[in-house]
N, C-alpha and C positions, 0 to 999 in steps of 0.2 A: 533851526526850526524847535528845536525843546526849548529853547529861552524865549520865542515867541508864545510857544502854548503856555509854559507857564507865567508870563506876563497877561494874558489874558486872564487866565485864570486867578490870578491875584486881582485883576482889575475889576472881573465879576465880584468877588467876594466883598472887596472895597466900597462898590457901588451899591451892596446890600441886594443883592438879586434875589426875587422871591423865592422861598422854598416850596418844594413840590407838594401838591395838594394832597391831603389825606381822604381815603377812599371814603364813601358814604355819603356822596350828593345826592342830585335827583338824578344825576344822568346814570352813576353808576348804579343807583337802586333800580331804574328801567333797563338797564343792561343784562343784570344779573335777572330780573322777571322774565326777560324775554328768552335769556336762555334757559331757565328752567322750563318755561311755558316750550321751548323748541323739543328739548328732551320730553317732557309727558305727551306732546301732541305724535310724535313717534313711537311710544308706547301705547296709545290709547288708539293710534291707526293700527298696530300691529294686534292688541286684544281685537280690534273691530273686525279684520280681516277674518280671526278667528272664530271669534264668535257670529258672524255671520254664515260662515261656513259650516259650523256646528251647528246651527239653527236650520242649515236648509239638508242636512244630513240626518237631524235628528227622525224625522218621519221614518226613515230607511234603519237605522239604529233600533229603534222603536218595533218595527214591522218584523224584523228578522233576528234582531238581540245579536247575541253572541256568535249565532251561527252564520252572519256574516260575512264574520272573518274567517272562516272555515268551509264555507260554502265553493264550489267549484261553479255553480250553475250560472247561468248569466242567458236568461229567457225573456227577451222583450214581450211576447207574445203571453206567456203567462205569468208576465212580471216577478220572474222568481231570479232573485240576484245575489251573488256574492263574490266577496274580494279576493278570494285564495289565490285563483291563477294569475291576479294583477298584481298581488302582493308577492309571488313567490318569480314571477318576471323578472319585476324590479330588482327585488334582491340578488336574483342570477346574476344580471345582466351587471350591475353594478360590482358584484364580485368578482365576474369577469375580468372586467375594466380595471379593479383594482389590482388582481393577478397579472396582468398585463402590463400595467400601467406603472405600476410603481418600481420594479426594477427598471425599467428604462429610464424612468425620472431621476433615481438614484444614482444611474449611472452617468446622467448628464449633470449632475449635480458635482458628481465626484471630480467627472472630465475636464469642469469649468474650475473647479476652485484648485486643484491638484494636477492635472496632466494639461491642460490647455496653455498653449504659448501665448503671450501677451497679445501679439498684434492680432490673433483671431479670435480672443475673449469675448469682446461687444460684438463682434460680428454675429458669433453663434448663440451669444445670449440674447441679442435682439431677435432674432430668428426663431429663438423658441419662444420669446415673449409674443411676438406677432400670431402665433398657432392662438393663443387665446382670444385673438381680437377677431378671430374669423368668423361670421355670424353661423348660429347651429344648423340653420336649415342647407346650408352650402355644404356641411359634411354630410347631413344627410343627403341632399342631390348626389354628391359623390359616391358616397358609399353604394347608393340604390343604383345609379345609371353605369357607375365605373368599377367600383371594388365588389359588388355582388355577383355580377357576372364571371369575374374572374376567379372570384371563391369557389362558387360553383364548380368551373371548370378543372383548376387546379389545384381545388383542395378538398371539395365536398366529394366530387364523384373517384376520384383516386382512394381518398380514407375509406368511403362508405364500401368501393369493394375489397378492399383489404381486410377490414374487421367485420364485414356480413358473417353472421353467425358466431361468431365469436361470446362467451356469456357475458363479460360486466362490459369490456371496451366497447363492443359491437351494440349494445345497447346504449352507451355513453355517445360513442360518435357516427353512428349511421342515421344517415340521412334517407328518411323515406322518398321525398321529394327536392331533389340537390338543386335548390332556384336561387341559391345564394343567401337569403335573407335568413334570418334565424336569430336566436338569442346568443349564439355565439358572434355573429356578423355585428349584432348592436355594440355587446360586450367590446368588440375591437373599435369600433367606430368611437364609444365612450371611453377607450384607454387614451386615443388619438386627444381626443378634447380635456383630459384631467393631468395630462404630463407636462402641459405649460405652466399649471398652478403648482403642482406638488413640486417640480422641479426648481419653480424659481424659490418657494420658500425654504426647500431644503438646501440650495445654494447659498441662500443669505443666511442659514443658520449655521451653516458650516463657514463663513467666513467671518461670522462671530467668534468662533472659536480661538484664543490668545494664540498667537504664531509660537509664542514660546514651547507649547505644548508641541507642537509638527517638529521641532528644530529639534527639541531634545528626543523627541524618538528617532528621527533619522541621525542625530550624532551618537545612539548607541548602536546603532549598525540597522533599523528597522527599514523594512520597504515599501515601498508605496503601499501595497496592499494591506503590510500591518498596521501601519498609521492609520489606514481608513477602517479597518477592522477592531482594532483595539484603542484608538484614539479618538478619531472624527466622529465615529457613529456613535460610542457610550457618550458620549459629551452631550451630542443633539439627538438623543434618542427619544426624547421626549415631544421636541418640536418637531421632528419627523414625524411620529406619530399624529401630531396635530395636522401638519400640512396631508397627512394622508387621509385622515377625517373630513379635512375639507375636500379632498379630490373624491369622497364619498358623497360628500352633501350636493355635490356637482353632479356626481353618476346619478344619484337617486332623484332629481328633480328636472332632469332632460328631458325636453318633450319632442322635439320635431324632428331632430336627428333620429331618435329611436323609433319614432312613428313611421318613418321611411324605412327602416331595414330591419325590424324586427317580427315582420308579418304579420302583425295584429289577429293572431289566430287566439280564442277563448279556448285553451286546452293544455292539459298538462302533459308534458311529454321527458323520460329520461334524457332523450338525447339532446345535444345543446347545439345540435343542426338545425331542428325542427324550428318552425316559429312559434312564438309567445306573444305574450302583451306583458304591459307595464301599468302601473296607474294614470302617469301622464298620459300615454300613449290611448290610453280607454278614453280617456277626459276629452283631450283631442278631437279624438274619432266621430264621439256619439254628444259630446255637449251640443251642439249645435242644434239637432234635432228632439232632443231629447224634452220630454214632459212627463208630469204625473210621477211615479214610483220610480222611473228611472233616472229623472233627475236628482232626486233626494237621494239615489244611490250612487250618480256620479260626484254629489256633493260629499258624501259619506268618504267615497274615496279620497277627493282633495284634501276631505280634515286626516283623515291616517295621514297622508303623504307630508301634509304639513307639519304634524306633529313628529314624526319620524325623522323630517329634516330639520328641524326647528332643534330637534334634541343633539343630533349629531352635529350642528353647527356649533350648538351651545362648548359640547365637549372639546370640538377642534379648537376654538378660540381660548379656551382654558389652558387648553395642551401647549399650546403657541406661546401664553404669554409666561408659561414657566419656563425660560429659557436657562438651561446651564451653563454658568458662564466660570469655567476655573479662575 
């Protein structure tokens, strides 16, 4: 076989086969222009979205000024609008999602890379990834009709009875109306939704760490916990932070699932059991019937959410690219 291959190569060389064409022809130039045009089109499309939202929300920014960000008023009859309640609800639900979802995601990633037997690794990883393909409205319907009643009965009511009257814990964990919907419920649903993204990226980053580092740590007598704590996590720390930021971007922009379970109440409450609202849920609830200054206020909310999410995703992408491989 080797002799046949050598003979074919010699025959081609002897026959004077044509050399490879150098780039620079009309086809290459057209391909290069098409690639550049595609890249510029995406950037122009993104800039157009931001410009159109900013243009639609400019009357609200001009009317209310900086007070639009600090005011908690949302009165359609008096045309008084403020974004503070929606912004705080967005940040609170996203923060709760990270607090709940990140430890679970890290545990899944460590299990798949260190503890999971070979025969179960693919089924478990596939099951985790399948969670990312479930439509958000399914999470919202499940949260509203299944999870919320159980959460109210077995969590909100017992906890409220225990913490009622306590100075700090009572304020934070007391439900005035234990209906099951609220900021914490939204945070839990968001945590379930971001687990597949954070776990998958973290698993990939841990897999890229050279095996020699793990074997060396085990060779000097380290336990699995010590290997994870002192070798794996420090080596992949930047990438793990990037994965968390990607999960945060998903939590900030989620609409339908949060709209179902957060309660959509325009009020500030110190209790995470009470209903609230987010920027996305308020836009989803009111945009269809909005007109005049209300429409401009909703566009301004969308502009705020777009900028915040865009910044978070850029930071996440930059962190994920800085993979530390020893």
